[in-house]
C-alpha positions, 0 to 999 in steps of 0.5 A, spaced: 575 751 567 571 744 568 570 740 561 563 738 560 562 731 561 563 728 552 557 727 548 560 722 545 565 717 548 569 711 545 572 707 550 577 703 548 575 701 542 577 696 537 576 693 531 579 687 528 577 684 520 580 678 520 588 680 521 588 686 520 586 691 526 583 697 523 582 701 529 587 699 535 585 701 543 582 707 541 578 711 548 576 718 545 571 724 548 568 729 544 564 735 547 557 737 545 557 742 540 563 740 538 566 740 531 571 734 531 576 732 526 578 725 525 585 726 521 589 721 518 592 718 512 588 713 507 588 706 511 589 709 518 582 707 521 579 714 521 573 711 517 572 705 520 571 709 526 566 713 524 562 707 522 562 704 529 559 711 531 554 710 526 553 703 529 554 700 521 560 696 524 560 693 531 567 693 534 570 687 536 571 690 543 570 697 547 564 701 549 561 707 546 556 712 548 552 718 545 549 723 550 551 718 556 547 712 553 551 706 551 549 705 544 554 699 542 549 694 541 544 698 538 542 698 531 543 705 526 536 707 527 536 707 534 543 711 535 540 718 533 545 720 528 546 723 521 551 720 516 553 723 510 558 720 505 563 721 501 559 719 495 552 723 498 549 715 497 543 719 495 538 714 491 538 716 483 531 713 482 529 719 487 528 726 487 531 730 492 525 731 496 524 724 496 532 722 499 532 728 504 525 725 506 527 718 506 529 718 514 522 721 517 518 716 512 522 710 516 521 713 522 513 714 519 512 722 521 505 724 517 506 727 510 504 734 512 509 734 517 515 731 513 513 736 507 514 742 511 520 739 515 523 737 508 522 744 505 524 747 512 531 744 512 531 745 504 530 752 504 535 752 509 541 749 505 538 754 499 536 747 495 528 749 496 527 750 489 530 743 486 526 738 490 523 736 484 529 734 481 533 727 480 541 727 484 543 727 476 540 734 474 543 737 480 550 739 480 555 736 485 555 742 490 547 741 490 547 733 491 552 735 497 547 739 500 542 735 499 545 729 502 547 734 508 539 735 508 537 728 509 542 727 514 539 734 518 532 733 517 530 728 523 535 733 527 540 728 529 544 728 536 550 727 532 553 729 524 558 724 521 561 726 516 565 722 511 570 726 507 564 729 503 567 735 500 573 730 496 568 730 490 567 737 489 572 741 485 577 746 488 572 752 488 566 748 490 570 745 495 572 752 499 565 754 499 562 748 502 567 748 507 565 755 509 558 753 508 558 747 514 562 750 518 557 756 518 551 750 518 555 746 525 556 753 528 548 756 527 546 749 529 550 747 535 550 739 533 556 734 535 559 733 529 564 728 527 568 729 521 573 725 518 578 727 513 585 726 509 586 733 507 589 736 513 587 744 510 580 742 511 581 738 518 585 745 520 580 750 517 574 747 520 575 744 526 575 745 534 579 740 535 583 734 531 585 728 533 590 725 528 589 717 525 596 713 525 595 705 523 589 705 527 590 709 533 590 717 536 596 719 536 595 726 538 589 731 540 588 738 540 586 744 537 589 745 530 594 751 532 595 746 538 597 740 533 601 745 528 605 748 533 606 743 538 606 736 534 608 731 539 611 726 534 615 727 527 608 723 525 604 729 526 609 734 523 609 731 517 602 731 516 600 737 518 602 744 515 601 745 507 606 743 504 608 739 512 614 740 517 620 738 513 624 733 517 631 731 517 635 725 520 642 726 523 644 725 530 647 730 535 654 730 537 657 734 544 661 740 543 664 745 549 659 749 547 653 747 544 650 741 541 652 739 534 646 737 529 650 732 524 645 730 517 647 726 511 651 733 508 652 738 513 652 739 520 650 746 524 652 748 532 646 750 537 651 753 541 645 755 547 642 748 547 644 741 550 642 735 548 644 727 549 647 724 544 645 719 539 640 719 532 635 725 532 631 728 528 632 735 525 624 739 523 623 746 520 617 749 517 617 751 510 615 758 512 621 758 517 626 757 512 629 761 507 634 760 500 640 765 500 646 765 495 651 765 501 652 761 507 651 763 514 651 761 521 644 756 521 645 754 513 644 748 509 648 746 503 642 745 498 641 744 490 635 748 487 630 743 484 623 747 482 620 753 484 613 753 483 609 760 483 603 761 487 601 768 486 603 772 493 608 766 494 612 761 491 614 754 493 621 752 493 623 745 493 631 743 494 634 737 495 639 736 501 643 731 500 637 724 498 632 729 502 627 733 498 625 740 502 620 745 502 620 753 502 615 758 501 617 764 500 613 770 500 614 774 494 611 778 488 618 777 483 620 770 482 627 769 486 632 768 482 638 763 484 645 762 480 649 756 483 649 753 489 644 755 495 643 754 502 637 754 506 637 759 512 634 756 518 630 760 524 634 757 530 628 759 534 623 755 530 626 749 529 624 742 532 628 736 535 625 728 535 628 723 538 630 716 534 623 713 535 619 720 532 617 723 539 617 731 539 623 733 544 625 741 543 621 745 544 
């Protein structure tokens, strides 16, 4: 299938603050109506990238296009984007009505049209009966909806969200996540969503761009990134908990390759790799803790067991490394003395010494 022309396009965009390279040569295509998440740890450049698209920052080099128009040198008000900030940035002295109406007033829309549009959007977001209140008089979830309404009210070409759910409690965050995803699909507005929460990105986005040290290191659907991370940085960031990664090396054997870790070794009979330093990766759900050794097991020391309702999260120590294992059980597991970590050999990952995935 031929991909359509990108709706938002970054071409070799960089942003430098003094000696700090915040965004480093980012090239990115985002499709029309797509929900695209920028995911990465704090300080990786994702919010700066969003601010560059919004026009709140100017790139040091590179060009930015929205709907085929070069907006690199345009101010924010001429880019036709709506942005929701982490703290919502609602004016505390204005009512919700006045906050939502603000983008229309600066565009000099007639008052009757402003009122009609504000009530239409507020009704859609279920806050129509709160418009006379100040932000301090409504809940965090209602403030978040007001901020979305303000971004939505002038029908922008692009929505930009900068960690808009981080100030909500766990229950509200789940509700808001479902609400925003449904709203975006209903409206069909291209959306770029910044978050450090991988569960949030995977649950909401059509595609995710993983950022690390100012660069986009992989782009793909949530399942593509989860199943085929191209580096140990991506593997260690996606998943809840993320992938376990153990350092070691490969040594050749007459009937396969032996992975030698800090306190263990495993013979993989059907795999052939060059000798040298590598990393062995496996997901917490692709290993289990047992009381006796087997062919693909690692000696470990059980550290903690955390009950999570329908499952248990086990933390173990393998030498100096800490490992997580998800165990699906209704009863708390009982282990006595030394334990072993049994791997599913069909679900392992191998990364070379630079961290690039070489298997599968």
